N, C-alpha and C positions, 0 to 999 in steps of 0.2 A: 701128604702133599705130593710125594714122588709118584704115587699111583695116579693121582688126579692129573698130574702133568703128563704122564705116559698115556693116559686115556685121551687127553686133548690132542696130543701130538699124533696119536694113531688115527684121529678123525680128520686130519687135514684134508681139505679138498677146496676146489676153486669156488669162490663166491658166485652164486648164480640165482638171481631173482630179478624180476622186472618190477620196478617201482615207480614212484613219482618222479617226474623230471623237473629240472630247474634250469635257469639260465646261468651258464658258467661265467664267472668273471675271468676272462682269459688273461688279463694282465696281472692277476694275483700269482705270486710265485711262493714256493715253499723252500725254505733254506734249513737244512738239517745239519747240525754240527759244522756250519760254515760252507756246506755244499748245496748248490741249487739242485732241486729234484724235478723230475719230469714223470708224471703218471698219466695213464690214459684218461683219467677223469681228474680235472684240476679243481681247486677250491671254488666254492660258490658262497655268496652272501645271501642269507635268508633271515628276515626279521632282525636285521642288524647283527646277526651272528655269522661268523665265518665257519663254514662246514668244510672239513677236509677228508680225503679218502683214508679210511682207517687201515685197511690192509696194507696199502703202499707204505704209509708212514710207519706202522708197527713193524713191518718186515724190515724196513730200512734201519730201524732201531734194534733189530735183532730179535724180535718177538715172533713166535709161531702163531698163526691165525687159523681158526676153523669156523666153518659156517654150517649151521644146522638149519636146513630148509624147512623142516617140519615145524619147528618152533620159532622160526625167524630170529634165531639167536646167534650172535657172534661170540666166540670164545678165543682168548689169546693168552699166551704164556711166555714169560721171559724170566729166567732164573726162578726166584721164589714168588714171583708176582703172577697172579691169575686174574684175568679180567673177563667179565661177562656182561653183555648188554643185549637188549631185544629191540628190534625195529619198532618205532612208535612209542617206546616206553621212556619216560624221563628219568627213570631210575636205572643205574648201572651198579655192578658189584665189583669191587676190587678186594681180592682176598676175603670175600664174604661180607665186606663192609659196604653198605649202601652209599652211593654217590648220586647226587641230583644233577642232572644235565640241564643246561640253559634251555635247550630245545632237544626233542627226542632224536635219536638216530633215524636216518631215513635212507632209502635206496634211490640213487640217481645213476642212470645208465649202467645198471647192473653192479654198482659199487656202493658199499655201505659208507655213508658219510656221517661224520660225527663232529660235534663242536670242537674247535681247535683246543679249547681249554681242557677238554677231557683227556688229551694226551698228557697234559701236566698231572692231572688227577690220577691217571692210571699208571704211568711209568715214572713219575717223579721228575719229568723233564721241565726245563724252563721254557715257557712258550710266550712269545711276544708278538703283537700285531703292530706293524708300522703302517699307519694310515697313509702317510705321505708317499712312501715307497711302494705301498701295497704288497707287503711281504709278510709271510708268517715265518718267524724265526723260532726254530726248535733246537734246543741244546740238551743233549743227554746228560745225566748227572755226572758221568765220568769223563766228559769231554775235557774239561779244564782242571781235573783233579790234580794232576801232576803240576800243571802250570800254576795253579793257585798255591800249591805247596811250595813251589820254587820262588814265586814272585809276590804273592799276596802279603801285604804288610811289610815288604822288604824295602830297602833303600838302594837306589840305583843312581850312579853318577855318570854323566856323559862329559867327556873331555876331548877337545880337539876342534875339528871343523864345525863352526857354528851353523853354516847354511845347511849342511847335510842333516844335522839333527832336526832343525826346524823345517827343512824342506821348503824354504822360501815361504814362511808363514805369511798369509795375506789376510788382513782384516779390512773390510770395507774397501777392497780394491787397492790397498796400499801395502807394500811389504813393510814389515816392522823392522826398525833399525835395531842394532844390537842392544841398546839400552832399554828398549821397550819390550823385548822378548822375555818371557817368564818361564818358570819351570813347568807350568801346566799348559804348554803349547808345544806342538810338534808331533810327528808321526808316532813315536814310541808311546807317548802319553795317551794319545787318542786310541791306539790299539789296545793298551792295557785297560783303559776305561770301557771300551766297547766289549771287552771280555769280562767285565765286572770285577776287575782287580783293583785293590786299593794299594797303590804303589807310590812311594815318595821319590820323586825324581829331582835331582839337582842338575841344573844346566851349568856346567863349567866349561863352556865352549866360547872361543874367541875368534872373531873373523880374522882370516889371514895368518893365524898363528899355527905353528907346528906344535905337536904334543910336547916336544922337547922344550919349546919356548915357555910353555905353561908350567912345566916342572923343573925349570932350570935352577930355581933358587936365587936367580940374579935379577936385577932391575930390568924391566922390559924395555926393549927398544924397537919393537915391531910396529907399534901403532901409537899415534899421538894421543889417542883416547885413554891409553893405559901406560903412557910413558913413565918410566922409572918405578912403576909398581912391581912388587914382588908377588906374583900370583899365588904362590904357595902360602903366603902369610894370611891370605883371605879365606883359605879353606880351613877354617878352624875345626870343623868336624871331619875327621878322616875315616870314620867308622862306616863303611859301606859294605853291603852284601855283594853288589856287583858294580864293576867299573867298566864302562864301555868306551873304548878309545877309537877316535876317528882321525887317521893321519892326514896330513896335508899332502899336496902333490909332491911326489918324489921324496918324501921323508923316509929315512931309514929308522924305523921304529926300534929295530933290534939294538941300536946304540943306547937307548934310554930305558928299555923295558925292565931291566933288572932293578934300576933305581925306583921306577914307578911302582913296581910290585912291592918292594920293601917299604916304600913311603906309606902305602895303605895298610899293609899287613902288620905294621907296628901297632895300629889301632885295632885291627881285626884280622887275626891270622887266617880266618876262613874266607876272606874276600876272594871272589872269583873275577876273572878278567876275560873280556871279549874284545877282540880287535876286528874292526870293520875294515876290510880291504879297501883300497882306493882305486876307483876306476881310472883316474888320471894316470896312475902308475902303470896301467896296462896300455896307455895310449889309445884307449877305445875311440876317442874322438879324432884320432889322426889316422892310424893305420890298422888298428885292431890287433896289433902284435901283442903277444903275451910275453912279458919279460921273465925269462927263466930265473934271473937273480931275485926277483920279487917273490916268486914261488918258493925258492930255496930259503929265503929269509923267513917267510911265513912258516915253513916246515920246522925251522930251528926254534922259532918263537913258540910254536905249538908244543914242542917238547918241554918247554918250561912250565906248561900248564895253562897256557893262554888259549882260549877257544877262538878259532878263526872263523869269522862270518864274512867270507870273501865276496862281497857284493860286486867288487870290481871285476871278478871273473864272470859273474852273471852278465854284467853289462858288456864286457868284451865278447863273450860267446854269442850273445843275442845280436850284436852288431855284425859279427863275422858270419854267423850261420842262420840267424832268425830263430824263431821259437816254434816248435811243432804245435800246430793247432791255431797259430796266429798268422793270418795272411798278410798282415802289414809288414812292410820292410823296415827294420830298425836301422836308421841311418846314423851319421855321426852326431846328430843333434838330439837323439832320442832321450838322453838323460840330462839335458841342460836347458836352461831358459834362454831367452833371446840373446843374452850377452855371450853365449857360447861357452861359458865357463861354470857358472853357478848351478848347482843341482836343482832339478825340478821335482814334481810330485812322484814321478816314477822312480827317480833315484832315491828319494826319501823313503818311499814305500819299500823298495827292495832292501835297502840297508837296514831299516828299522825292523822290518818283519824278520829279517835274518838274525838280527840281534835278539829279538824276542824268542825265536825258535831255538837259538843257541842256548839261551838261559833255561827255557822250559822243556826242551826236548820234543816239543809239539811239531806238527807238520804245518807248513805254510798253507797247504790245501785245506786245513781245518780252520783257518782264520778268516775273518771277514775282510773284504777289500774295499768297502764303501765307508769305512770309518772316517776317512778324510772329509766326507761330505756331510757328516752328522753334526748339525748345528746344536744338538742337545749337548754335545761334548764341548764344542767351542762355538758359542752362540753367534759370534760375529764373523766366523770364517766365510770367505767368499771365493769359492773355487771357480765359478764362472768368471768372476773378475780376474782371478789369478791367470787363468788360461788366456783370456782376452788380452791382458796387459803384458804378460811375461813369456808366453810360449813362442811367439813368432820369431823366426830367424831369417830375416830377409826373404828369400824365396823358398825357405825351408821351414816347414811346420814340424815341430816335434810330434810324435805319434802318441804321446802319453794320454792325451784326452780321448783319443779313439779307443785305446785299450781299456781305460777305465769305464768307458761307456758300454763295453761289451762284457757281459758276465762270462760268456764262453772264453773270451780272450784272457780275462783275468784268471779263470780257472786253469787255463793252459799255462799262463805265466807262473802261477803259484806252483804248479807241478814242476816247471822248469827250475824254480828256486829249490824245491825239495831235492831234486836230482843233484844239484850242486852241494846241498847241505849234507846229503848222505853218501856222496862220492859215486853215485851211479850214472852221472852224466857222461855221455859219449858223443863226441862231435859227429855229426852226420857226414856222409861222403860228399853231399852237395847241400847247399843252403836250402832251408825250408821255404824261405821267401826271397825271391830274387829281386835285386834292385830294378825298379821299372826302367825299361829302356826308353831313352828319349832321343828321338831323331833330331837332335838340336842342329845338326848340320843344315837341315832344311828349314829351320825356324829363324825368324828375325828376332834377335834377343834385345829386349829393351830393359835397361837398368835405371831405376829411379832412386836418386840419392837426395838426402836433405835432412831436415829436422822433423819436428813433430807434425807439421802440416803434411809432409810426405808420409810419415809413419801412420797417420790417421787419428791422432788425438782429437777428441770432440765428436767423432763419428758415432752415431747411434746404430744399433742392430748389427754390429760387427764390422770392424774396419777391414777384415779380410775380404769382405764383399762390397763395402761402400766407400772405402778410402779412394782417393783419386787414382792411384796405380791399379787398384782392383777394377775400377770402372773403366779405366783405359784398356785393360786386358779384354774386357767384355766388348768394347767398341772395336778394337783391332781384330778380335776373333781368331780363327784358326790361321796358322802360319806365323803367329807371334807368340813369344813368351815374355811376359812382363814381370819383373821382380821388384819388390819393395825393399830398399836398403835405407829407409829413413830411421833416424835415431833421435828420440825426443830430447830436446834441451841442448843439442850440440851445435857447434859452430864450424865454419870452414877455416877459421883463423887458427894457426898453429899455436899461438901463445895463449889461447883461451884455456880456462880451467876445464872446459869440456870441449876438447877438440876432436873433430870427426876423424882426424888422421890416426888416432890411437884406438879406434873402435873395431870390433869384430865386423860390424857392418861395412866399414871401409875395405877391409881385407876381402870380404865376400863380394863387394861391389867390383873390385878389381878382378877377382877370381872368375867372375861370370864371363869376362871378355865379350861384353855386349857389342852389338852392332850400332845401337843407339843409346846414348845416355841422356837423361833429363835430370838436371841438378837445380836445387833451390836452397840457397843459404842467405842469411842476412838478418832474419828476425831475431835470432839469439845473439849474433855478433854485435848488433846495434844497442844492446842493453847498456845503459850509461856506464856502469862500472867496468864494462869491457871496452866499449867504444872509445871512451876517453882515457882508459887505463887506470888500474888500481892494483891492490894486492892480489886479486884473483887472476890477473894477467902478468904478474911479475913486473908491474909498472909499464907494460907495453900498451900503447893505445892501438886498439885493433883497427881504428880508422886508417892508421898508417900502414898496416900490413895486409889489410883485407884483399886488395887487388892482387898483390903478388901471390898470396896464399891460394886465392881462388884460381888464378892462372896455373899455379903449380899443381893443383888438384886435377885440373883438366889435362895437363901434360903428363901426369902420372898415369892417366888412363890411356893416353895415346902411346905410352911406352909398352902397354900390353896389347893394344890394338890400334895401330897407326891409322886404320881406315874408319875409325868410329865417328859417327855423326854426333855432335854435341849440341844440346839445347840447354840454355840456362834461363831460369825463370825469374822475372821480377816479381817478388812476393806480393800477395794481396795487401791492400791498404789496411792499416791496423784499426782496430775498433776500441782503442784504449782511451782513457780519460786524459784530460789535461794534467800535466805534472807527473805522469806515470814514468816508470824507469825506462820505458821505450817511448819517448815523445813522438806523437804522430807525425809531426813535421820532419823528423829526422829521416824518415823513409824517402819522401820525394826530394828533399833538399840535399841529403848526404849519401844515402845508400844507393838509390837508383842511379845517380851519375857514375858511381863506382862500378856497378854491375854492367853498365853500358861500356865502361872502359875495359872491363874484363872481356866482354864479348869481342871488342875490337882487337885487343891484344892477342887473345887466344883463338880467334877465328871461330867463335861459337855463334849459334843462332839464338836469338832472343825470343822468349815467349812472354808477352806482357799481360800480367794479371791485375796490376794495381788499379787501373780505372774501373775494372769490372766489379770491384768490391768497395770502392770509395763511397763513404756515407751510406752504406747498405748494411746496417746492423743485423737485418733479418738473415743475412748469409753467414753469420758467425754463431758458433756454439758458445763462445765466451769473448774475451777481449782480443784473442790472438788467432784462434783456430776456426777455419771455415767449417760449417756444419755439412750435413749430407747434401743439401742443395748447392752449397759452395763447392764441395768436392766434385759434383757433377759438372759444374761450370769449368773447373780446372781440367778435368778429364777431357771434356769436349775441346777445349782450347789446345791441349797437347795433341789430341787425336788429329785435329785439323792440320796442325803444324807438321806432323809426321807424314800423313798421307799426301799432303800437298808439296812435300819436299823429298820425294823418293829419288 
């Protein structure tokens, strides 16, 4: 065998032969061991079979390739494997054993093309064709050997922050509440399944809890949903191979780590522990400052035998410096959804892939990054719905969607993760991606505040393009910057169970210091249990506080910009049925008079929408929200008010 290998290796030369041509399927990509490949001749489809470039793939997989022009024969060798095939022949030989090809090897643009399945037959690789994504996935036999050894058949427990583990799991455009989430949902589960690993995962995560709350051994007082429960009592099985801890914001894990480790090691002395760092502890969404005390605590915890997967440092460094190979600027919202606090897909991807690599010892660069979107793993997962409903932050879009859409960006980001995992990361002298400079001093800034009508609920084909603030921006054109600070379901009244005053949108609304504000509230305040008072308002009837609270909101804006022009809108007529919790007559009889009172007291301009929508069901997407045509009408009305009142 060694003599044969030596002979083959000695004959290495460049493939050279002119053959039959075919039309390349340019959108087909080859992914080998998690990395996208680029060859001078890419895959083609012929007779329903995908043909791939043999030399490029075999050499990527570490095989030596030789071409014999006299016999039109390709020979390759890797380790103890010797492969031979002849152009036009449906029989190939692997270590002397005949293998039948679906279609014969052929030459296209001077390159030998073979059926993708032959790679599996020849080198023992796992080859899969994804018709939807138009990808040829090839994994070498040894790629996940250590990962399988470390994880396959093992038990993993996640404890701590619920949202980070699930990464805001969205099913049919709705986030799952805590009770609905299961062990087989979330980034870590999807990553393991995409790598073919059979892992039993236990979700022991609780919203708003610290790790110490879960393992306190005392009755819980954190949340009404688990009030007086002793969480430890419900974890009857303590025998886990791996325990992954996700701290809450500002939590000092060092205080409880000894107890937690002994808690599990009583059942399994070999239990291993991984601690996911917290981005919030680094203040990445504030100043990007790295807290030295956090790093010191992690170093002490690591000496106890806990593996640190510090995704918070990844988040902090990407915000401070950007990521080499990614042109997008990572701003303060890059790792959170629109509420400005809860983790988004990029946060979940970063944390869970680091946990996976900490356990297996594998590289992030060798992992897939599109497992989030694989409906074979989670059939009902709805990533487009997730991005549409949860990513937008007023006038700031998180960049996660853009990064996930780019294979090159994800490859660069995974390299960035690996550098943090192996300690080779060094901060650049200057950021890779600079924050876009905005000449806002020359722009007229327009801030739109309100509820779901402003936010864009009910809008088809993307609220970022067709909500009324987005359409207003298009109409005003250059010289204006229009920002959407709408928050679905919220009220202007302070006593409401959902008061706009306590939202991130309100803080950003003030922070913009706009020249013009356009405000629309009332549709949610007028809901019967709020308007007349009930438990949800602490007994306060919002009809009695609506005017004062609305005026106070306007005055709070004048406190940051005394020269602001204020427009308040009378909402569209409702399209509700008789007897609804928002009676149609309440708007003209009770709400509109109060809005006019607000305008008079606060010195605000009124934009009247009610008559434009009265008895026009065709302008509504449902009983409350104007559709695209309705949004166009609102945008035009606001546009005319602004340009005619300069």
